C-alpha positions as CSV (number, residue, x, y, z in Angstrom):
1,M,0.0,0.0,0.0
2,K,1.4,3.4,-0.9
3,H,1.7,6.0,1.7
4,L,-1.3,8.3,2.1
5,S,-1.2,11.5,4.1
6,L,-3.7,11.8,6.9
7,R,-5.3,14.9,5.3
8,V,-5.8,13.3,1.9
9,L,-7.0,10.1,3.5
10,A,-9.4,11.9,5.9
11,R,-11.0,13.8,3.0
12,S,-11.6,10.5,1.1
13,I,-13.5,9.0,4.0
14,A,-15.2,12.1,5.4
15,L,-18.6,10.5,5.4
16,I,-17.6,7.2,7.0
17,P,-18.4,6.7,10.7
18,I,-15.5,7.2,13.1
19,R,-14.9,3.5,13.9
20,T,-15.0,2.5,10.2
21,A,-12.7,5.5,9.4
22,L,-10.4,4.3,12.2
23,A,-9.8,1.0,10.4
24,V,-8.7,3.1,7.4
25,L,-6.7,5.8,9.2
26,V,-4.8,3.4,11.4
27,V,-2.5,2.7,8.5
28,V,-1.0,6.1,9.2
29,L,0.0,5.0,12.6
30,I,2.7,2.9,10.9
31,S,3.4,4.4,7.5
32,S,3.6,8.0,8.6
33,A,3.5,8.5,12.4
34,I,6.1,5.9,13.4
35,A,8.6,7.1,10.8
36,S,8.3,10.7,12.2
37,A,9.7,11.8,15.5
38,A,7.3,12.9,18.2
39,P,8.0,15.4,21.0
40,A,9.2,13.9,24.3
41,P,6.5,13.7,27.0
42,I,6.7,16.4,29.8
43,V,6.1,16.2,33.5
44,I,3.3,18.3,34.9
45,T,3.1,18.9,38.7
46,G,-0.4,18.7,40.1
47,A,-2.0,17.3,36.9
48,D,-4.8,15.8,39.0
49,R,-5.7,19.3,40.2
50,R,-6.5,20.6,36.8
51,P,-9.8,20.3,35.0
52,A,-9.7,17.3,32.7
53,T,-11.6,15.4,30.1
54,S,-11.6,11.8,31.2
55,L,-10.7,9.2,28.6
56,N,-11.3,6.4,31.1
57,G,-13.7,3.6,30.2
58,D,-13.9,0.9,27.6
59,W,-11.1,0.8,25.0
60,A,-11.0,-1.5,22.0
61,S,-8.0,-3.8,22.3
62,I,-6.0,-6.1,20.1
63,V,-3.4,-8.5,21.5
64,D,-0.3,-8.5,19.2
65,P,2.3,-10.9,20.7
66,Y,4.6,-10.6,17.7
67,F,4.1,-6.8,17.6
68,S,3.2,-7.2,13.9
69,G,1.5,-3.8,14.0
70,L,4.7,-2.1,14.7
71,F,7.5,-4.2,13.2
72,S,8.0,-6.2,10.0
73,F,9.0,-9.9,10.0
74,H,12.6,-8.6,9.9
75,H,11.8,-6.7,13.1
76,E,12.3,-3.4,11.5
77,E,10.0,-0.5,12.0
78,K,7.5,-0.5,9.2
79,K,7.6,2.1,6.5
80,D,4.6,0.9,4.5
81,G,2.5,-0.5,7.3
82,W,1.1,-3.8,8.4
83,F,-2.4,-2.6,9.4
84,R,-4.4,-2.9,6.2
85,N,-8.0,-2.5,5.2
86,Y,-9.8,-3.1,1.9
87,K,-11.5,0.3,2.2
88,A,-8.2,2.1,2.2
89,K,-8.0,2.0,-1.5
90,P,-10.7,1.3,-4.1
91,G,-10.4,-2.2,-5.4
92,D,-7.9,-3.3,-2.7
93,S,-8.9,-6.6,-1.4
94,S,-6.2,-6.9,1.3
95,P,-7.3,-8.7,4.4
96,T,-8.4,-6.7,7.4
97,E,-6.2,-8.3,10.1
98,Y,-6.6,-5.4,12.6
99,D,-10.0,-3.9,13.2
100,F,-10.7,-2.0,16.4
101,A,-14.4,-1.8,15.5
102,T,-14.9,-5.5,16.2
103,A,-12.2,-5.8,18.8
104,P,-13.0,-6.8,22.4
105,K,-12.8,-4.2,25.1
106,L,-10.5,-3.6,28.0
107,K,-11.2,-1.2,30.9
108,V,-8.9,1.8,31.4
109,P,-7.5,2.4,33.9
110,S,-6.6,-1.2,34.7
111,D,-4.1,-3.9,34.0
112,W,-5.1,-6.4,31.3
113,N,-3.9,-9.4,33.3
114,T,-6.9,-9.5,35.7
115,Q,-9.5,-8.6,33.0
116,R,-9.2,-11.8,31.0
117,D,-8.1,-15.2,32.0
118,S,-6.1,-15.5,28.7
119,L,-4.1,-12.5,29.6
120,L,-3.1,-13.3,33.2
121,Y,0.4,-14.4,32.2
122,Y,0.6,-12.4,29.0
123,E,3.8,-10.3,28.4
124,G,3.9,-8.4,25.2
125,P,2.2,-5.7,23.2
126,V,-1.4,-4.8,23.2
127,W,-3.1,-2.2,21.1
128,Y,-5.7,0.1,22.6
129,E,-8.2,2.5,20.8
130,H,-10.7,5.0,22.1
131,D,-13.0,7.5,20.5
132,F,-13.8,10.8,22.0
133,N,-15.5,14.1,21.2
134,Y,-13.7,17.3,21.9
135,Q,-14.1,21.1,21.4
136,P,-10.6,22.7,21.7
137,R,-10.5,26.4,22.5
138,Q,-8.2,29.0,20.8
139,H,-4.9,30.0,22.5
140,T,-4.7,26.8,24.5
141,R,-2.5,23.7,24.7
142,I,-3.9,20.2,25.0
143,Y,-2.0,17.4,26.7
144,L,-2.8,13.7,26.7
145,H,-2.1,12.7,30.4
146,I,-1.2,9.1,31.1
147,G,-1.1,8.2,34.8
148,A,1.1,5.1,33.9
149,A,1.5,2.6,31.1
150,N,3.7,-0.5,31.8
151,Y,6.4,-0.7,30.4
152,R,6.9,0.9,27.0
153,S,4.2,2.8,25.3
154,W,3.5,4.6,22.0
155,F,0.6,7.0,21.4
156,W,-1.2,8.4,18.3
157,V,-4.1,10.9,18.1
158,N,-6.1,11.0,14.9
159,G,-3.3,9.0,13.2
160,E,-0.4,11.2,14.2
161,K,2.2,10.0,16.6
162,V,2.3,12.2,19.7
163,C,4.9,10.5,22.0
164,E,6.4,7.4,23.3
165,H,7.6,6.6,26.8
166,E,9.6,4.0,28.8
167,G,8.8,3.3,32.4
168,G,5.8,1.6,34.0
169,Y,5.1,3.6,37.1
170,T,5.3,7.3,36.5
171,S,2.9,9.7,34.8
172,F,3.7,11.7,31.6
173,N,2.0,14.1,29.3
174,C,2.0,14.2,25.5
175,D,1.4,17.5,23.6
176,V,-1.6,16.8,21.3
177,T,-2.5,20.5,20.5
178,A,-1.7,20.2,16.8
179,V,-3.7,17.0,16.2
180,V,-6.9,17.3,18.2
181,H,-9.7,18.9,16.3
182,A,-13.4,19.9,17.0
183,G,-15.8,17.0,17.0
184,A,-14.9,13.3,16.7
185,N,-11.3,12.2,17.5
186,F,-9.6,8.9,18.4
187,V,-6.5,7.9,20.3
188,V,-4.5,4.7,19.7
189,A,-1.9,3.4,22.1
190,A,0.5,0.4,21.9
191,V,1.6,-0.8,25.4
192,D,4.3,-3.5,25.8
193,N,5.1,-5.0,29.2
194,T,7.9,-7.2,27.9
195,R,10.7,-7.3,30.4
196,H,14.2,-6.3,29.2
197,E,17.7,-6.8,30.6
198,D,18.4,-3.1,30.2
199,G,15.0,-2.1,31.7
200,V,14.3,-0.4,35.0
201,P,13.3,-2.7,36.7
202,T,15.1,-5.4,34.9
203,L,14.1,-9.0,34.0
204,E,13.2,-10.4,37.4
205,T,11.0,-8.8,40.1
206,D,9.1,-10.3,43.0
207,W,5.7,-8.8,41.9
208,W,3.4,-9.4,39.0
209,N,4.2,-7.6,35.7
210,Y,0.9,-6.0,35.2
211,G,0.6,-4.6,31.7
212,G,-1.6,-1.9,30.2
213,L,-2.9,1.6,30.8
214,T,-2.9,0.9,34.5
215,R,-3.7,4.5,35.7
216,T,-6.1,7.2,34.5
217,V,-5.9,8.7,31.0
218,S,-7.3,12.2,30.3
219,L,-6.9,15.4,28.3
220,L,-5.6,18.5,30.0
221,E,-6.3,21.9,28.5
222,V,-4.0,24.8,29.6
223,P,-3.2,28.3,28.3
224,E,-0.4,28.7,25.8
225,A,1.9,29.8,28.7
226,F,1.1,27.6,31.8
227,V,2.5,26.4,35.1
228,D,4.0,23.0,34.4
229,Q,6.0,22.5,37.6
230,Y,6.2,24.1,41.0
231,D,7.8,23.4,44.4
232,I,6.3,25.1,47.4
233,H,7.5,24.0,50.8
234,L,8.4,25.1,54.3
235,S,11.9,26.3,54.8
236,R,14.2,24.4,57.1
237,T,15.6,27.7,58.4
238,G,12.5,28.2,60.6
239,N,10.5,31.4,61.1
240,D,7.6,29.9,59.2
241,V,9.0,30.9,55.8
242,I,7.4,29.3,52.7
243,E,9.8,29.1,49.8
244,G,10.3,27.3,46.5
245,W,9.8,28.1,42.8
246,V,7.3,28.1,40.0
247,H,8.1,27.3,36.4
248,V,6.0,28.6,33.6
249,E,6.2,26.8,30.3
250,G,6.1,29.2,27.3
251,A,6.5,32.3,29.5
252,Q,8.4,35.4,28.4
253,S,11.2,36.5,30.7
254,G,9.8,38.9,33.3
255,A,6.3,37.4,33.3
256,K,4.6,37.7,36.6
257,V,3.8,34.7,38.9
258,E,1.7,35.0,42.1
259,V,1.4,32.5,44.9
260,E,-1.3,32.9,47.6
261,I,-2.5,30.9,50.6
262,P,-5.8,32.7,51.5
263,E,-6.2,31.0,54.9
264,L,-2.9,32.4,56.1
265,S,-3.3,35.8,54.4
266,A,0.0,35.0,52.7
267,K,0.7,36.2,49.2
268,T,3.7,36.9,47.1
269,A,4.6,37.8,43.5
270,A,7.7,37.2,41.5
271,Q,9.0,37.3,37.9
272,V,10.2,34.4,35.9
273,D,13.8,34.4,34.6
274,K,15.0,33.6,31.1
275,D,14.4,29.9,31.9
276,G,10.8,30.4,32.9
277,R,11.4,30.0,36.6
278,A,10.4,32.3,39.4
279,A,11.7,32.1,43.0
280,I,9.1,32.1,45.8
281,H,9.6,33.4,49.3
282,M,7.0,34.6,51.8
283,A,6.3,34.7,55.5
284,A,3.4,32.6,57.0
285,P,3.7,33.4,60.8
286,S,0.4,31.6,61.8
287,L,1.2,28.4,59.9
288,E,0.0,25.1,61.4
289,R,2.6,22.4,60.5
290,W,1.5,19.2,58.9
291,S,2.2,16.0,61.0
292,P,0.7,12.6,61.4
293,E,-1.2,13.8,64.4
294,S,-2.5,16.9,62.6
295,P,-2.3,16.5,58.8
296,K,-3.3,20.1,58.0
297,L,-3.5,20.9,54.3
298,Y,-3.8,24.5,52.9
299,K,-5.3,25.6,49.6
300,V,-2.4,27.1,47.6
301,Q,-3.2,29.2,44.6
302,V,-0.6,29.6,41.8
303,R,-1.3,32.1,39.0
304,A,0.7,33.1,35.9
305,G,-0.9,35.1,33.2
306,Q,-4.0,33.3,32.0
307,D,-3.2,30.2,34.0
308,A,-4.3,29.3,37.6
309,I,-4.0,26.1,39.6
310,E,-5.1,25.4,43.2
311,D,-3.4,22.7,45.1
312,L,-3.7,21.2,48.6
313,I,-0.3,21.3,50.3
314,G,0.8,20.6,53.8
315,F,3.9,22.3,55.3
316,R,6.5,20.5,57.4
317,T,10.2,20.0,57.6
318,V,12.2,16.8,57.8
319,E,15.9,16.4,58.4
320,T,18.4,14.4,60.4
321,R,20.5,15.2,63.4
322,G,23.1,12.5,64.2
323,T,21.1,9.3,64.3
324,E,17.7,11.1,64.8
325,I,15.0,11.8,62.2
326,L,13.4,15.1,62.9
327,L,9.9,16.1,61.8
328,N,9.2,19.7,62.4
329,G,12.4,19.9,64.4
330,K,11.4,17.0,66.8
331,P,12.6,13.4,66.9
332,I,10.1,10.9,65.4
333,F,10.0,7.1,65.3
334,L,8.5,5.7,62.0
335,R,5.9,3.0,62.9
336,G,5.5,1.7,59.4
337,I,4.4,-1.0,57.0
338,A,5.4,-1.8,53.4
339,I,2.7,-1.7,50.8
340,H,2.6,-2.9,47.2
341,A,0.2,-1.2,44.7
342,E,-2.0,-4.3,44.7
343,A,-5.7,-3.8,44.6
344,P,-7.5,-5.2,47.7
345,Y,-10.1,-7.9,47.1
346,R,-10.0,-7.9,43.2
347,T,-6.1,-8.0,42.9
348,G,-4.5,-6.3,40.0
349,R,-2.9,-2.9,40.0
350,A,-4.3,-0.5,42.6
351,N,-5.4,2.7,40.9
352,T,-8.6,4.2,42.6
353,D,-9.4,6.4,45.5
354,K,-11.1,3.4,47.1
355,D,-8.0,1.2,46.8
356,A,-5.9,3.9,48.4
357,E,-8.4,4.5,51.3
358,T,-8.6,0.7,51.9
359,L,-4.9,0.1,52.0
360,L,-3.9,3.2,54.0
361,G,-7.0,2.7,56.2
362,W,-5.6,-0.7,57.2
363,A,-2.2,0.9,57.9
364,K,-3.9,3.5,60.2
365,E,-5.7,0.6,61.9
366,L,-2.4,-1.1,62.4
367,G,-1.2,2.0,64.3
368,C,1.2,3.3,61.6
369,N,2.4,6.8,61.1
370,F,4.5,5.7,58.1
371,V,4.3,3.6,55.0
372,R,6.9,2.4,52.6
373,L,5.3,2.5,49.1
374,A,7.4,-0.2,47.4
375,H,9.0,-0.9,44.9
376,Y,8.1,1.9,42.4
377,P,6.2,5.2,42.5
378,H,2.6,4.7,43.4
379,D,-0.5,6.4,42.0
380,E,-1.3,10.0,42.8
381,S,-4.4,8.8,44.7
382,M,-2.2,7.0,47.2
383,L,-0.2,10.2,47.9
384,R,-3.3,12.4,48.2
385,A,-4.8,9.9,50.7
386,A,-1.5,9.8,52.7
387,D,-1.5,13.6,52.8
388,R,-5.1,13.6,54.1
389,M,-4.6,10.7,56.6
390,G,-1.3,11.8,58.1
391,L,0.9,9.0,56.9
392,L,4.5,9.7,56.2
393,V,5.8,8.1,52.9
394,W,8.9,6.4,51.6
395,S,8.6,6.7,47.8
396,E,10.9,4.4,45.7
397,N,12.5,4.4,42.3
398,P,12.2,1.0,40.6
399,V,15.9,0.3,40.8
400,Y,15.5,-3.3,42.0
401,W,17.9,-6.2,42.5
402,A,20.5,-6.6,39.8
403,L,20.2,-4.0,37.0
404,Q,22.9,-3.4,34.4
405,F,24.7,-1.0,36.7
406,D,27.6,-0.5,34.3
407,N,25.3,0.5,31.4
408,P,25.0,4.3,30.9
409,K,21.7,3.8,29.0
410,V,20.2,2.1,32.1
411,L,21.3,4.9,34.3
412,A,19.6,7.4,31.9
413,K,16.4,5.4,32.2
414,A,16.6,5.4,36.0
415,E,17.3,9.1,36.0
416,Q,14.3,9.8,33.8
417,Q,12.0,7.8,36.1
418,L,13.4,9.6,39.1
419,D,12.9,13.0,37.4
420,E,9.3,12.0,36.7
421,E,8.7,10.7,40.2
422,I,10.0,13.8,41.9
423,G,8.6,16.2,39.3
424,T,5.1,14.8,39.8
425,S,5.1,14.3,43.5
426,R,7.3,16.9,45.1
427,N,4.5,18.9,46.8
428,H,3.1,16.0,48.8
429,A,3.8,16.7,52.5
430,A,3.5,12.9,53.2
431,I,6.7,12.1,51.3
432,I,9.7,12.4,53.5
433,L,12.1,9.8,51.9
434,W,13.1,9.3,48.3
435,S,14.4,5.8,48.0
436,M,17.0,5.1,45.3
437,A,16.9,1.3,45.3
438,N,16.0,-2.0,46.9
439,E,18.3,-5.0,47.6
440,T,21.1,-4.3,45.1
441,P,24.4,-6.1,45.1
442,N,27.3,-4.4,46.9
443,T,29.6,-3.7,43.9
444,A,31.5,-0.7,42.7
445,P,29.4,-0.1,39.6
446,R,26.2,-0.4,41.7
447,T,27.5,2.1,44.2
448,R,28.5,4.6,41.5
449,F,25.1,4.2,39.8
450,I,23.0,4.7,42.9
451,T,25.2,7.5,44.3
452,T,24.7,9.3,41.0
453,L,20.9,8.9,41.5
454,A,21.2,10.2,45.1
455,E,23.1,13.3,43.9
456,R,20.5,13.9,41.2
457,A,17.6,13.5,43.7
458,R,19.2,16.1,46.0
459,S,19.6,18.5,43.1
460,L,16.0,18.1,42.3
461,D,14.7,18.3,45.9
462,S,16.9,19.3,48.8
463,T,14.0,19.3,51.3
464,R,13.7,15.5,51.8
465,L,15.9,12.7,52.9
466,I,17.6,10.1,50.7
467,T,17.5,6.4,51.5
468,A,17.7,2.9,50.0
469,A,16.9,-0.6,51.2
470,L,20.3,-2.4,51.6
471,L,21.1,-6.0,52.1
472,V,22.7,-7.1,55.4
473,R,25.6,-9.5,55.8
474,A,26.3,-11.8,58.8
475,E,29.3,-12.9,60.9
476,G,28.0,-15.6,63.1
477,T,25.1,-14.2,65.0
478,T,26.0,-10.6,64.3
479,K,24.3,-8.7,61.5
480,I,26.5,-6.1,59.9
481,V,25.4,-3.0,58.0
482,D,28.5,-1.8,56.1
483,D,27.3,-1.6,52.5
484,A,29.4,1.1,50.7
485,L,26.2,2.7,49.5
486,G,25.5,3.8,53.0
487,K,27.8,6.8,52.5
488,A,25.4,8.3,49.9
489,L,22.3,8.0,52.1
490,D,20.8,10.3,54.8
491,V,18.9,7.4,56.3
492,V,20.0,3.8,56.0
493,G,17.4,1.2,55.2
494,V,18.1,-2.6,55.7
495,N,16.1,-5.7,54.8
496,E,16.5,-8.9,56.8
497,Y,14.5,-12.1,57.1
498,I,15.7,-14.0,60.3
499,G,13.2,-16.8,60.8
500,W,12.2,-17.1,57.2
501,Y,15.0,-17.2,54.6
502,E,17.6,-18.0,57.3
503,Q,17.7,-19.7,60.6
504,K,14.7,-19.9,63.0
505,P,12.6,-17.1,64.5
506,E,14.2,-17.6,67.9
507,T,17.6,-16.9,66.4
508,A,16.7,-13.2,66.6
509,D,17.0,-13.5,70.4
510,I,20.7,-14.0,70.2
511,T,21.4,-11.8,67.2
512,A,23.5,-8.6,67.7
513,W,23.8,-5.7,65.2
514,R,26.8,-3.7,64.1
515,I,25.9,-0.5,62.2
516,D,28.9,1.1,60.6
517,Y,27.2,4.4,59.9
518,Q,26.2,7.0,62.5
519,K,23.0,7.7,60.7
520,P,19.3,6.9,61.4
521,L,18.4,3.3,60.6
522,I,15.1,1.9,59.2
523,V,14.5,-1.8,59.1
524,S,12.7,-1.6,55.8
525,E,11.7,-5.3,55.5
526,F,11.3,-8.3,57.8
527,G,8.7,-11.0,58.1
528,G,7.6,-14.4,56.7
529,D,4.8,-16.1,54.8
530,A,1.5,-17.3,56.1
531,K,-1.6,-18.4,54.3
532,A,-4.6,-16.8,56.0
533,G,-6.7,-19.4,57.8
534,L,-3.9,-22.0,57.9
535,H,-3.2,-22.9,61.5
536,G,-0.8,-25.2,63.4
537,D,2.1,-25.0,65.8
538,A,4.4,-22.0,65.9
539,S,7.1,-24.3,64.4
540,D,4.9,-25.1,61.3
541,R,5.9,-23.0,58.3
542,W,3.2,-21.2,56.3
543,T,0.9,-21.1,59.3
544,E,-0.4,-17.9,60.9
545,E,1.3,-19.1,64.1
546,Y,4.7,-19.3,62.5
547,Q,4.4,-15.8,61.0
548,A,3.3,-14.4,64.3
549,D,6.2,-16.1,66.1
550,I,8.6,-14.3,63.7
551,F,7.2,-11.0,64.9
552,R,7.3,-12.0,68.5
553,H,11.1,-12.6,68.3
554,Q,11.9,-9.8,65.8
555,L,10.4,-6.8,67.7
556,P,12.5,-7.3,70.9
557,M,15.6,-7.8,68.8
558,L,15.1,-4.7,66.7
559,N,14.3,-2.6,69.8
560,K,17.8,-3.2,71.0
561,I,19.4,-1.3,68.1
562,P,20.2,2.1,69.5
563,Q,19.9,4.0,66.2
564,L,16.7,2.3,65.1
565,R,14.4,5.1,63.9
566,G,11.7,3.2,62.1
567,M,10.5,0.0,60.5
568,S,8.3,-1.1,57.7
569,P,7.7,-4.9,58.0
570,W,7.0,-6.8,54.8
571,V,4.1,-6.5,53.9
572,L,0.6,-5.0,54.5
573,M,-1.3,-7.3,52.1
574,D,-0.6,-10.4,50.1
575,F,0.2,-9.7,46.4
576,R,0.6,-11.6,43.2
577,S,4.1,-12.8,42.3
578,P,5.2,-15.4,39.7
579,N,8.1,-16.3,41.9
580,R,5.7,-17.9,44.4
581,P,4.3,-21.0,42.8
582,L,3.8,-23.4,45.8
583,V,0.4,-25.0,45.1
584,G,-2.2,-24.8,47.8
585,I,-0.2,-22.3,49.9
586,Q,1.2,-19.5,47.8
587,D,-0.6,-20.1,44.5
588,E,1.5,-17.3,42.9
589,F,1.0,-14.9,45.8
590,N,3.6,-13.6,48.1
591,R,1.9,-14.5,51.4
592,K,4.0,-12.2,53.7
593,G,1.0,-9.9,54.1
594,L,-0.4,-9.2,57.5
595,I,-3.7,-9.2,55.7
596,S,-4.8,-11.5,52.9
597,D,-5.7,-10.2,49.5
598,Q,-9.3,-10.7,50.5
599,G,-9.0,-8.6,53.7
600,Q,-8.5,-11.4,56.3
601,K,-6.2,-10.2,59.1
602,K,-3.6,-12.7,60.2
603,Q,-2.3,-13.1,63.8
604,A,0.8,-11.1,63.1
605,F,-1.3,-8.1,62.3
606,F,-2.5,-7.9,65.9
607,I,1.0,-8.5,67.4
608,L,2.4,-5.5,65.5
609,Q,-0.8,-3.5,66.1
610,K,-0.4,-4.0,69.9
611,A,3.3,-3.0,69.8
612,Y,2.5,0.2,67.8
613,N,-0.5,1.2,69.9
614,E,1.3,0.6,73.2
615,N,4.3,2.6,71.8
616,T,6.8,-0.1,72.9
617,I,8.7,0.1,69.6
618,G,11.5,2.6,69.2
619,K,12.6,2.6,72.8
620,P,15.9,0.7,73.1
621,E,16.1,-1.6,76.1
């Protein structure tokens, strides 16, 4: 089939209904749009605070395991296309192999794995298509906002490629101003969750590789010059000073920016520099500081020219002093739990307000003031809920296990995802820790790689603490924390599994600890598996009694570590993992949850709850 321009093709089928036209126009996805470069996606802070046209709902879907829609049989990007339709050219009787009009539907947002039994284990490309009506206004920009698409994704609007993205857990925004028109439009996405050696994360993880458009999709309409990012926080210097910056995309140097907090009668104005950024500094003498006990949020208004956005922001400080973690200048112990973004009850990827309220509600019931959101950035709804509920957050970059740490391209991918994580989430009071990695090997390339990420995180956000979950080595019954990466961290996190992957629960009673860093320590993982409802003696693995016994021995041991400043046992709720195939027990779930995926609380939940509520943790014996 010869190449046809979108304009010519559109004229030739002007009277055909949108879904029929789609089958014709989709050829342009390959023959034209793929061959042309598309602008890189951008990060927009507070995207969920802007008016949006939702594109959530039923999307047509085509499973394409060989990615024939994108590549030829030589695995080269197509120039002439593979999508073909007999209506594309009079007399052409080519077979219609791809037809969204007759394709089955997938819900967006959601993973595809839990929507169809045939897709539970599927890893590969899936095509999505959705029709929408729109009336763009003059002198505005329009962005296609994608909450997350795992792992690589490509997007076309009305047959024009608008962007592509790598990374499965961060939001991004594609400029579609030039391609959206009044009336009927359509968007096509190709999402591929294939794992790669040079991916972030890499080939093996201990969670399910949920594919698809897993978080919300919408259209954002903003003025031609608009606030794309901002950082508004409480200064560590004291005196209730609010500081930060606002960046205005498309602004002329000298353009005015205003920031106002009406409840505090605080207001300031500044001008953007040649890079579009304006520094913010204003006094707020009657400010109530955000804390777990009082999670106060203020309406913050940001205005620049024709643009205005209102966010809900809490103001607090976090820093270290010796081995202490200070929140608002006072020492705090982090009574925590680790959480995967697994949806309660239905399983699959958590992505709704109800999911967030259920998971974090369980954490509050447990007595937590802190959650480790592992092992990747979680949905904005989780962070908003944590802000409201007063739960401090550890937010993690998906640098997990053994990446290609000597590969500069992998570092660039990790940096990109870190930039997106911080750029999207930097105004959440709940987040106090940026985690760079989890359980990585103690090698020189690894240390250089993650130290580079830590330095980058500090350059992007100097108001929070940097951590990572390290592995622990042992000499006899002494656990030693001396990983070289500890030098790059503000707070040292460590994972250990006495009683599960090593030794017996009672070994904790005679275990000593040597911490080679005079820094705060968080035990970021410990625990063991139990199937909810399975009972037996405390010595019987997989039973609730065995898991409970691990906690009975762990808590007194950890309480003896003088510089212990927090913990986040593994894990709040059972979650799917292909690494856990034991039939009748795990059934491809990691069963270390204190709660089952169906909401059943195990015995260990109540042991930890009692310790947290009685405030017996964090007080060295």
